[in-house]
Backbone as XML, in Angstrom:
<?xml version="1.0"?>
<chain id="A" units="angstrom">
  <residue number="1" name="MET">
    <atom name="N" x="0.862" y="-1.166" z="0.002"/>
    <atom name="CA" x="0.016" y="-0.003" z="0.001"/>
    <atom name="C" x="0.915" y="1.218" z="0.017"/>
  </residue>
  <residue number="2" name="ASP">
    <atom name="N" x="0.540" y="2.198" z="-0.776"/>
    <atom name="CA" x="1.330" y="3.429" z="-0.884"/>
    <atom name="C" x="1.133" y="4.280" z="0.359"/>
  </residue>
  <residue number="3" name="ALA">
    <atom name="N" x="2.123" y="5.128" z="0.671"/>
    <atom name="CA" x="2.101" y="5.956" z="1.884"/>
    <atom name="C" x="0.947" y="6.904" z="1.909"/>
  </residue>
  <residue number="4" name="GLN">
    <atom name="N" x="0.547" y="7.492" z="0.768"/>
    <atom name="CA" x="-0.527" y="8.456" z="0.747"/>
    <atom name="C" x="-1.846" y="7.781" z="1.144"/>
  </residue>
  <residue number="5" name="SER">
    <atom name="N" x="-2.062" y="6.546" z="0.749"/>
    <atom name="CA" x="-3.279" y="5.824" z="1.113"/>
    <atom name="C" x="-3.256" y="5.515" z="2.635"/>
  </residue>
  <residue number="6" name="LEU">
    <atom name="N" x="-2.079" y="5.140" z="3.138"/>
    <atom name="CA" x="-2.001" y="4.888" z="4.593"/>
    <atom name="C" x="-2.317" y="6.140" z="5.397"/>
  </residue>
  <residue number="7" name="ILE">
    <atom name="N" x="-1.756" y="7.249" z="4.946"/>
    <atom name="CA" x="-1.983" y="8.522" z="5.624"/>
    <atom name="C" x="-3.479" y="8.897" z="5.584"/>
  </residue>
  <residue number="8" name="ALA">
    <atom name="N" x="-4.104" y="8.725" z="4.407"/>
    <atom name="CA" x="-5.504" y="9.075" z="4.228"/>
    <atom name="C" x="-6.404" y="8.308" z="5.201"/>
  </residue>
  <residue number="9" name="LEU">
    <atom name="N" x="-6.011" y="7.083" z="5.512"/>
    <atom name="CA" x="-6.848" y="6.219" z="6.374"/>
    <atom name="C" x="-6.456" y="6.314" z="7.852"/>
  </residue>
  <residue number="10" name="ALA">
    <atom name="N" x="-5.393" y="7.047" z="8.173"/>
    <atom name="CA" x="-4.894" y="7.114" z="9.558"/>
    <atom name="C" x="-5.763" y="8.045" z="10.389"/>
  </residue>
  <residue number="11" name="ASP">
    <atom name="N" x="-5.783" y="7.787" z="11.694"/>
    <atom name="CA" x="-6.497" y="8.673" z="12.635"/>
    <atom name="C" x="-5.603" y="9.841" z="12.997"/>
  </residue>
  <residue number="12" name="VAL">
    <atom name="N" x="-4.303" y="9.647" z="12.980"/>
    <atom name="CA" x="-3.355" y="10.715" z="13.329"/>
    <atom name="C" x="-2.013" y="10.336" z="12.715"/>
  </residue>
  <residue number="13" name="VAL">
    <atom name="N" x="-1.211" y="11.358" z="12.366"/>
    <atom name="CA" x="0.145" y="11.140" z="11.870"/>
    <atom name="C" x="1.108" y="11.904" z="12.758"/>
  </residue>
  <residue number="14" name="VAL">
    <atom name="N" x="2.165" y="11.208" z="13.213"/>
    <atom name="CA" x="3.250" y="11.841" z="13.980"/>
    <atom name="C" x="4.513" y="11.560" z="13.224"/>
  </residue>
  <residue number="15" name="SER">
    <atom name="N" x="5.196" y="12.611" z="12.799"/>
    <atom name="CA" x="6.347" y="12.428" z="11.946"/>
    <atom name="C" x="7.248" y="13.677" z="12.016"/>
  </residue>
  <residue number="16" name="ALA">
    <atom name="N" x="8.520" y="13.423" z="11.764"/>
    <atom name="CA" x="9.471" y="14.546" z="11.614"/>
    <atom name="C" x="9.610" y="14.879" z="10.141"/>
  </residue>
  <residue number="17" name="GLY">
    <atom name="N" x="9.068" y="14.032" z="9.298"/>
    <atom name="CA" x="9.212" y="14.201" z="7.843"/>
    <atom name="C" x="8.335" y="15.258" z="7.286"/>
  </residue>
  <residue number="18" name="GLY">
    <atom name="N" x="8.870" y="16.166" z="6.546"/>
    <atom name="CA" x="8.113" y="17.266" z="5.957"/>
    <atom name="C" x="7.043" y="16.829" z="4.977"/>
  </residue>
  <residue number="19" name="THR">
    <atom name="N" x="7.413" y="15.963" z="4.049"/>
    <atom name="CA" x="6.484" y="15.553" z="2.992"/>
    <atom name="C" x="5.286" y="14.809" z="3.541"/>
  </residue>
  <residue number="20" name="MET">
    <atom name="N" x="5.548" y="13.837" z="4.431"/>
    <atom name="CA" x="4.441" y="13.102" z="5.042"/>
    <atom name="C" x="3.527" y="14.027" z="5.833"/>
  </residue>
  <residue number="21" name="ASN">
    <atom name="N" x="4.085" y="14.965" z="6.562"/>
    <atom name="CA" x="3.280" y="15.875" z="7.342"/>
    <atom name="C" x="2.435" y="16.765" z="6.419"/>
  </residue>
  <residue number="22" name="ARG">
    <atom name="N" x="2.998" y="17.236" z="5.355"/>
    <atom name="CA" x="2.255" y="18.085" z="4.421"/>
    <atom name="C" x="1.138" y="17.320" z="3.745"/>
  </residue>
  <residue number="23" name="GLU">
    <atom name="N" x="1.412" y="16.068" z="3.347"/>
    <atom name="CA" x="0.401" y="15.242" z="2.738"/>
    <atom name="C" x="-0.757" y="15.013" z="3.733"/>
  </residue>
  <residue number="24" name="ALA">
    <atom name="N" x="-0.431" y="14.723" z="4.976"/>
    <atom name="CA" x="-1.484" y="14.519" z="5.963"/>
    <atom name="C" x="-2.320" y="15.792" z="6.144"/>
  </residue>
  <residue number="25" name="ALA">
    <atom name="N" x="-1.669" y="16.943" z="6.230"/>
    <atom name="CA" x="-2.401" y="18.197" z="6.346"/>
    <atom name="C" x="-3.285" y="18.431" z="5.126"/>
  </residue>
  <residue number="26" name="ALA">
    <atom name="N" x="-2.804" y="18.147" z="3.937"/>
    <atom name="CA" x="-3.586" y="18.321" z="2.733"/>
    <atom name="C" x="-4.778" y="17.385" z="2.674"/>
  </residue>
  <residue number="27" name="LEU">
    <atom name="N" x="-4.645" y="16.215" z="3.283"/>
    <atom name="CA" x="-5.743" y="15.226" z="3.315"/>
    <atom name="C" x="-6.677" y="15.419" z="4.467"/>
  </residue>
  <residue number="28" name="GLY">
    <atom name="N" x="-6.348" y="16.388" z="5.343"/>
    <atom name="CA" x="-7.221" y="16.662" z="6.474"/>
    <atom name="C" x="-7.039" y="15.749" z="7.668"/>
  </residue>
  <residue number="29" name="VAL">
    <atom name="N" x="-5.930" y="15.030" z="7.687"/>
    <atom name="CA" x="-5.603" y="14.136" z="8.803"/>
    <atom name="C" x="-4.888" y="14.911" z="9.892"/>
  </residue>
  <residue number="30" name="PRO">
    <atom name="N" x="-5.262" y="14.760" z="11.175"/>
    <atom name="CA" x="-4.545" y="15.463" z="12.215"/>
    <atom name="C" x="-3.048" y="15.019" z="12.209"/>
  </residue>
  <residue number="31" name="VAL">
    <atom name="N" x="-2.174" y="16.015" z="12.233"/>
    <atom name="CA" x="-0.739" y="15.737" z="12.075"/>
    <atom name="C" x="0.095" y="16.538" z="13.064"/>
  </residue>
  <residue number="32" name="TYR">
    <atom name="N" x="1.043" y="15.871" z="13.646"/>
    <atom name="CA" x="2.011" y="16.463" z="14.589"/>
    <atom name="C" x="3.421" y="16.346" z="14.009"/>
  </residue>
  <residue number="33" name="THR">
    <atom name="N" x="4.233" y="17.378" z="14.184"/>
    <atom name="CA" x="5.623" y="17.292" z="13.770"/>
    <atom name="C" x="6.532" y="17.221" z="14.992"/>
  </residue>
  <residue number="34" name="THR">
    <atom name="N" x="7.502" y="16.357" z="14.922"/>
    <atom name="CA" x="8.509" y="16.237" z="15.970"/>
    <atom name="C" x="9.826" y="16.877" z="15.540"/>
  </residue>
  <residue number="35" name="TYR">
    <atom name="N" x="9.842" y="17.510" z="14.366"/>
    <atom name="CA" x="11.070" y="18.092" z="13.836"/>
    <atom name="C" x="11.560" y="19.165" z="14.747"/>
  </residue>
  <residue number="36" name="GLY">
    <atom name="N" x="12.841" y="19.129" z="15.084"/>
    <atom name="CA" x="13.437" y="20.076" z="16.037"/>
    <atom name="C" x="14.225" y="21.203" z="15.412"/>
  </residue>
  <residue number="37" name="GLY">
    <atom name="N" x="14.387" y="21.135" z="14.099"/>
    <atom name="CA" x="15.152" y="22.181" z="13.417"/>
    <atom name="C" x="14.299" y="23.351" z="12.965"/>
  </residue>
  <residue number="38" name="ARG">
    <atom name="N" x="14.912" y="24.194" z="12.164"/>
    <atom name="CA" x="14.202" y="25.378" z="11.639"/>
    <atom name="C" x="13.170" y="24.891" z="10.580"/>
  </residue>
  <residue number="39" name="LEU">
    <atom name="N" x="11.931" y="25.289" z="10.783"/>
    <atom name="CA" x="10.844" y="24.890" z="9.891"/>
    <atom name="C" x="10.839" y="25.751" z="8.625"/>
  </residue>
  <residue number="40" name="GLY">
    <atom name="N" x="10.379" y="25.122" z="7.552"/>
    <atom name="CA" x="10.221" y="25.856" z="6.311"/>
    <atom name="C" x="8.947" y="26.700" z="6.316"/>
  </residue>
  <residue number="41" name="GLY">
    <atom name="N" x="8.820" y="27.525" z="5.320"/>
    <atom name="CA" x="7.672" y="28.436" z="5.243"/>
    <atom name="C" x="6.334" y="27.711" z="5.161"/>
  </residue>
  <residue number="42" name="VAL">
    <atom name="N" x="6.284" y="26.609" z="4.395"/>
    <atom name="CA" x="5.029" y="25.869" z="4.281"/>
    <atom name="C" x="4.605" y="25.308" z="5.620"/>
  </residue>
  <residue number="43" name="ASP">
    <atom name="N" x="5.591" y="24.743" z="6.366"/>
    <atom name="CA" x="5.240" y="24.142" z="7.677"/>
    <atom name="C" x="4.795" y="25.271" z="8.638"/>
  </residue>
  <residue number="44" name="GLU">
    <atom name="N" x="5.468" y="26.396" z="8.606"/>
    <atom name="CA" x="5.070" y="27.488" z="9.471"/>
    <atom name="C" x="3.665" y="27.973" z="9.156"/>
  </residue>
  <residue number="45" name="ALA">
    <atom name="N" x="3.313" y="28.001" z="7.888"/>
    <atom name="CA" x="1.951" y="28.396" z="7.481"/>
    <atom name="C" x="0.922" y="27.389" z="7.948"/>
  </residue>
  <residue number="46" name="LEU">
    <atom name="N" x="1.236" y="26.137" z="7.831"/>
    <atom name="CA" x="0.329" y="25.079" z="8.283"/>
    <atom name="C" x="0.132" y="25.147" z="9.773"/>
  </residue>
  <residue number="47" name="ILE">
    <atom name="N" x="1.176" y="25.454" z="10.526"/>
    <atom name="CA" x="1.053" y="25.615" z="11.994"/>
    <atom name="C" x="0.159" y="26.815" z="12.314"/>
  </residue>
  <residue number="48" name="ARG">
    <atom name="N" x="0.368" y="27.915" z="11.607"/>
    <atom name="CA" x="-0.501" y="29.116" z="11.851"/>
    <atom name="C" x="-1.956" y="28.782" z="11.543"/>
  </residue>
  <residue number="49" name="GLU">
    <atom name="N" x="-2.201" y="27.969" z="10.533"/>
    <atom name="CA" x="-3.589" y="27.580" z="10.184"/>
    <atom name="C" x="-4.170" y="26.505" z="11.073"/>
  </residue>
  <residue number="50" name="GLY">
    <atom name="N" x="-3.328" y="25.955" z="11.937"/>
    <atom name="CA" x="-3.794" y="24.884" z="12.832"/>
    <atom name="C" x="-3.887" y="23.519" z="12.204"/>
  </residue>
  <residue number="51" name="ARG">
    <atom name="N" x="-3.262" y="23.367" z="11.020"/>
    <atom name="CA" x="-3.298" y="22.101" z="10.282"/>
    <atom name="C" x="-2.120" y="21.211" z="10.573"/>
  </residue>
  <residue number="52" name="LEU">
    <atom name="N" x="-1.117" y="21.753" z="11.256"/>
    <atom name="CA" x="0.086" y="21.028" z="11.650"/>
    <atom name="C" x="0.416" y="21.503" z="13.051"/>
  </residue>
  <residue number="53" name="ARG">
    <atom name="N" x="0.653" y="20.557" z="13.951"/>
    <atom name="CA" x="0.886" y="20.908" z="15.357"/>
    <atom name="C" x="2.308" y="20.446" z="15.735"/>
  </residue>
  <residue number="54" name="PRO">
    <atom name="N" x="3.127" y="21.352" z="16.292"/>
    <atom name="CA" x="4.387" y="20.944" z="16.826"/>
    <atom name="C" x="4.209" y="20.071" z="18.058"/>
  </residue>
  <residue number="55" name="LEU">
    <atom name="N" x="4.965" y="19.007" z="18.221"/>
    <atom name="CA" x="4.830" y="18.122" z="19.343"/>
    <atom name="C" x="6.168" y="18.126" z="20.128"/>
  </residue>
  <residue number="56" name="THR">
    <atom name="N" x="6.167" y="18.826" z="21.239"/>
    <atom name="CA" x="7.323" y="18.846" z="22.076"/>
    <atom name="C" x="7.120" y="18.071" z="23.368"/>
  </residue>
  <residue number="57" name="ASP">
    <atom name="N" x="5.851" y="17.780" z="23.697"/>
    <atom name="CA" x="5.507" y="17.021" z="24.907"/>
    <atom name="C" x="4.510" y="15.925" z="24.515"/>
  </residue>
  <residue number="58" name="PRO">
    <atom name="N" x="4.871" y="14.661" z="24.702"/>
    <atom name="CA" x="3.994" y="13.582" z="24.286"/>
    <atom name="C" x="2.608" y="13.636" z="24.933"/>
  </residue>
  <residue number="59" name="ARG">
    <atom name="N" x="2.489" y="14.288" z="26.062"/>
    <atom name="CA" x="1.161" y="14.421" z="26.734"/>
    <atom name="C" x="0.206" y="15.307" z="25.927"/>
  </residue>
  <residue number="60" name="ALA">
    <atom name="N" x="0.756" y="16.095" z="25.017"/>
    <atom name="CA" x="-0.090" y="16.982" z="24.174"/>
    <atom name="C" x="-0.699" y="16.223" z="22.985"/>
  </residue>
  <residue number="61" name="LEU">
    <atom name="N" x="-0.300" y="14.984" z="22.788"/>
    <atom name="CA" x="-0.794" y="14.217" z="21.655"/>
    <atom name="C" x="-2.248" y="13.808" z="21.895"/>
  </residue>
  <residue number="62" name="ASP">
    <atom name="N" x="-3.112" y="14.168" z="20.960"/>
    <atom name="CA" x="-4.535" y="13.814" z="21.062"/>
    <atom name="C" x="-4.739" y="12.531" z="20.252"/>
  </residue>
  <residue number="63" name="LEU">
    <atom name="N" x="-4.900" y="11.409" z="20.934"/>
    <atom name="CA" x="-5.139" y="10.166" z="20.251"/>
    <atom name="C" x="-6.634" y="9.869" z="20.267"/>
  </residue>
  <residue number="64" name="SER">
    <atom name="N" x="-7.275" y="10.114" z="19.172"/>
    <atom name="CA" x="-8.707" y="9.866" z="19.078"/>
    <atom name="C" x="-9.030" y="9.492" z="17.668"/>
  </residue>
  <residue number="65" name="LYS">
    <atom name="N" x="-10.133" y="8.710" z="17.508"/>
    <atom name="CA" x="-10.566" y="8.306" z="16.216"/>
    <atom name="C" x="-11.145" y="9.503" z="15.438"/>
  </residue>
  <residue number="66" name="ARG">
    <atom name="N" x="-10.884" y="9.580" z="14.172"/>
    <atom name="CA" x="-11.471" y="10.616" z="13.329"/>
    <atom name="C" x="-12.914" y="10.286" z="13.126"/>
  </residue>
  <residue number="67" name="LEU">
    <atom name="N" x="-13.766" y="11.318" z="13.117"/>
    <atom name="CA" x="-15.190" y="11.097" z="12.954"/>
    <atom name="C" x="-15.529" y="10.441" z="11.655"/>
  </residue>
  <residue number="68" name="ASP">
    <atom name="N" x="-14.858" y="10.825" z="10.543"/>
    <atom name="CA" x="-15.151" y="10.197" z="9.278"/>
    <atom name="C" x="-14.436" y="8.903" z="9.092"/>
  </residue>
  <residue number="69" name="GLY">
    <atom name="N" x="-13.566" y="8.543" z="10.031"/>
    <atom name="CA" x="-12.862" y="7.296" z="9.978"/>
    <atom name="C" x="-11.895" y="7.187" z="8.832"/>
  </residue>
  <residue number="70" name="GLY">
    <atom name="N" x="-11.673" y="8.322" z="8.150"/>
    <atom name="CA" x="-10.750" y="8.287" z="7.023"/>
    <atom name="C" x="-11.294" y="7.500" z="5.831"/>
  </residue>
  <residue number="71" name="SER">
    <atom name="N" x="-12.577" y="7.174" z="5.899"/>
    <atom name="CA" x="-13.145" y="6.330" z="4.841"/>
    <atom name="C" x="-13.752" y="7.119" z="3.697"/>
  </residue>
  <residue number="72" name="SER">
    <atom name="N" x="-13.904" y="8.409" z="3.883"/>
    <atom name="CA" x="-14.460" y="9.227" z="2.796"/>
    <atom name="C" x="-13.459" y="9.310" z="1.653"/>
  </residue>
  <residue number="73" name="ARG">
    <atom name="N" x="-13.939" y="9.278" z="0.484"/>
    <atom name="CA" x="-13.085" y="9.263" z="-0.696"/>
    <atom name="C" x="-13.603" y="10.250" z="-1.716"/>
  </residue>
  <residue number="74" name="THR">
    <atom name="N" x="-12.727" y="11.008" z="-2.276"/>
    <atom name="CA" x="-13.111" y="11.930" z="-3.350"/>
    <atom name="C" x="-12.556" y="11.434" z="-4.659"/>
  </residue>
  <residue number="75" name="ARG">
    <atom name="N" x="-13.436" y="11.143" z="-5.590"/>
    <atom name="CA" x="-12.996" y="10.720" z="-6.906"/>
    <atom name="C" x="-12.878" y="11.935" z="-7.766"/>
  </residue>
  <residue number="76" name="ARG">
    <atom name="N" x="-11.772" y="12.012" z="-8.505"/>
    <atom name="CA" x="-11.540" y="13.127" z="-9.379"/>
    <atom name="C" x="-11.376" y="12.666" z="-10.811"/>
  </residue>
  <residue number="77" name="ASP">
    <atom name="N" x="-11.800" y="13.494" z="-11.716"/>
    <atom name="CA" x="-11.715" y="13.177" z="-13.135"/>
    <atom name="C" x="-10.268" y="13.398" z="-13.591"/>
  </residue>
  <residue number="78" name="PRO">
    <atom name="N" x="-9.561" y="12.364" z="-14.090"/>
    <atom name="CA" x="-8.203" y="12.529" z="-14.550"/>
    <atom name="C" x="-8.071" y="13.569" z="-15.674"/>
  </residue>
  <residue number="79" name="ALA">
    <atom name="N" x="-9.147" y="13.749" z="-16.465"/>
    <atom name="CA" x="-9.099" y="14.744" z="-17.544"/>
    <atom name="C" x="-8.942" y="16.135" z="-17.004"/>
  </residue>
  <residue number="80" name="GLU">
    <atom name="N" x="-9.545" y="16.358" z="-15.780"/>
    <atom name="CA" x="-9.394" y="17.665" z="-15.163"/>
    <atom name="C" x="-7.959" y="17.976" z="-14.792"/>
  </residue>
  <residue number="81" name="LEU">
    <atom name="N" x="-7.276" y="16.981" z="-14.237"/>
    <atom name="CA" x="-5.857" y="17.138" z="-13.876"/>
    <atom name="C" x="-5.026" y="17.358" z="-15.122"/>
  </residue>
  <residue number="82" name="LEU">
    <atom name="N" x="-5.324" y="16.618" z="-16.166"/>
    <atom name="CA" x="-4.580" y="16.778" z="-17.426"/>
    <atom name="C" x="-4.779" y="18.197" z="-17.968"/>
  </residue>
  <residue number="83" name="GLY">
    <atom name="N" x="-5.986" y="18.717" z="-17.909"/>
    <atom name="CA" x="-6.280" y="20.068" z="-18.328"/>
    <atom name="C" x="-5.474" y="21.082" z="-17.573"/>
  </residue>
  <residue number="84" name="LEU">
    <atom name="N" x="-5.373" y="20.900" z="-16.294"/>
    <atom name="CA" x="-4.595" y="21.833" z="-15.453"/>
    <atom name="C" x="-3.097" y="21.793" z="-15.799"/>
  </residue>
  <residue number="85" name="LEU">
    <atom name="N" x="-2.612" y="20.569" z="-16.014"/>
    <atom name="CA" x="-1.202" y="20.410" z="-16.400"/>
    <atom name="C" x="-0.918" y="21.075" z="-17.779"/>
  </residue>
  <residue number="86" name="LEU">
    <atom name="N" x="-1.778" y="20.847" z="-18.709"/>
    <atom name="CA" x="-1.566" y="21.404" z="-20.049"/>
    <atom name="C" x="-1.762" y="22.932" z="-20.106"/>
  </residue>
  <residue number="87" name="SER">
    <atom name="N" x="-2.539" y="23.463" z="-19.173"/>
    <atom name="CA" x="-2.744" y="24.896" z="-19.128"/>
    <atom name="C" x="-1.464" y="25.631" z="-18.815"/>
  </residue>
  <residue number="88" name="ALA">
    <atom name="N" x="-0.487" y="24.939" z="-18.217"/>
    <atom name="CA" x="0.795" y="25.582" z="-17.917"/>
    <atom name="C" x="1.584" y="25.857" z="-19.208"/>
  </residue>
  <residue number="89" name="LEU">
    <atom name="N" x="1.258" y="25.158" z="-20.259"/>
    <atom name="CA" x="1.954" y="25.378" z="-21.549"/>
    <atom name="C" x="1.517" y="26.639" z="-22.265"/>
  </residue>
  <residue number="90" name="ASP">
    <atom name="N" x="0.333" y="27.149" z="-21.893"/>
    <atom name="CA" x="-0.189" y="28.344" z="-22.581"/>
    <atom name="C" x="0.554" y="29.559" z="-22.218"/>
  </residue>
</chain>
């Protein structure tokens, strides 16, 4: 199973990895970062928006089931994505 599918079905993601954290935030999955270094602009913006939470104390971790259970799925038309990609050529 690919990582994006695992993240989409997870109740929570705890990671120091930037890409996994950003994917979780984009998918609406609660996500905590354990990264201790200087954060990039995207991560700082996600923190400001409340979509990414820094985790410095394990007691702050909210372990609860997501209400939608991660089972909701959005089907997208591949032609729409292709149109967006090709519009960059204009």
